[in-house]
C-alpha positions, 0 to 999 in steps of 0.5 A: 403762399402754400401750394395746395391740392384739394380733393374729395369724394373718391368713394374707393371700392364703390360697387359701380352697380350700374355697369356690367359686372366685369366692367364694375370690377375693372372700374374698381381696379381703375379707381385705385390707380387714381391714387397714384395719379394723385400722388404724381400730381402732387409731385409735378405741382410741387404741392406743399399741402394736400387737403382731402375732404372726406368720403375717400372710401365708399363705406367702412368695408375696404379691400386690403389692397385699396387700403395698402395703395392709399397709404403708399400713395399718401406717403409718396406725397412727401408733404402734409396730408389732412383727411376729414372723414365724411358721412360714407367713411366716418371715423369709428373704431371699425373704420379703415382710418382706425386700422394699422399705421398711416404714413407720418405725413398724414393727419386724420381728423378723428373727432367731431370737435374742431382741431387745429394743426399748425404748420409753421414752415408754411405759415399756416394752420389747418383746422378740421373735424370728422364725421363719426357716424353716417349723419351729422346735424350740428353745424361745425362752423357755428361760432368758429372764428380763426384768430387774426394772427397773421397766419393763413388759416384753412379748414378741411371738412365734409359738409353741406353748404346752404342747407341748414336742415341737412343731416350731412354737416350743414354749413351756412354762407354767413358762417363761412363769411364770419369764419376768418378763414382764407380757404374752406376745403369742402367735400360732399357735393360731387360736382365742381362748384367753382371757386366761391367767396363769402366775405374774405373766405374762399370755398370750393367743392372739387367734386368727385375725381371719378364719375360713378354714374350718369349723375356725375358727368364729364371731367372729374378731378381735383384743385391745384394752386395757391392760397394766401391771406389775400385769396385763392388762386386755384384751377381744376385739374381733370384726374379721371380715367373715364367719363360719363356722357348723356347725349341727346340725338334728334333723329327726325328725318334721319337714319338713326345710325347716321345721327348716332355716328355723328354724335359719338364722342372721340373718347367713346371707346374709353367712356360710358355713354348714354344716347337719348334718341329724340324727335320723330320716328316711325311706327316701330320706333328706333331699332335699338338692338341694331344700334347696340350691335353697331355701336356697342363695340365702339363704346366702353359702355353703351346705353340707348334710350328711345324717347322719340315720338310718333311721326305726324304721318302715323296719325293720318288714319286717325278717325278712319272707319276701321279699328286702326282708325278708332284706335289712333283717334283715341290715342291721339286725343290722349296724346294731345291732352297729356300733361307732360312729356313723360306721359306723351312718351307712354302714349307713344309707346302704346301707339307703337305696340298697339299698331304692331298688334293690329298688324301682326308685327313683332315689335 
């Protein structure tokens, strides 16, 4: 019953393009620290096997410091480590995987052909293969069946489950069920999938261990636990330094500053927060610069979105015999007929700018 750690999609040296430049540089430095935290987790969990299912790097160009720290962290794990290069870090003659010496405990799959590595001391066999380019349309699991030899068979690959036409290593659920594997360690999807089962095979996407944008929210980490011929007993272990949050705040009938203050996470100073202000607001909408001044220092990174709609009392003068009344009447008709919320937000913005122009106000 080997004790394992399963991780994927580190995307080291990502650009973090959505952050201010100085914060992006800091996040790249912090992502390298993730490697030491992973090595410490391997030590504290007494892991006997580490499976890394691709996209450790964000591309073929890697800072020398990043490569050096990765090798040092993997060597410090003092147990077998398997790496299956993915679509962002394919194995090529120019990839970081082909450069220099790797620790003796690290095995990198280098071919699209499936390879098996026996670990007699653990009673298991690890199967795996690599991307050798940015796309892979063949199905690596097609026709694969682990032998019924009493050993624990695991596989470490980068792939896309349930999307047969994918160009990122398509895998079908039936192929997983027919594989005879005890455990399929996958990478590619950046959200934790939970522990899934097809037939007698357990399979998981651990997700990325560090969020890089607002499509990668909340805790991020790796899996730790045990795998044997009867199943997988695994738990999710958060490993991230910072988290991304998208928080909706209804400001109807409230001071936006008060509402935002109540919604602020306890970890805001360490995290990247986007607040989406909803509900009703006055003619000028929400004063985002004032909120930025008040709450910017309380968040690692703060983003604000005003998606409020005009309060009902704004429309009261619609239809009056005045330019303002005619303007509101026309916009109200468009607002009520709008096919979706996105169009209503555009019309609400037009109302606010139009009223500001009529009143000679700066919005």
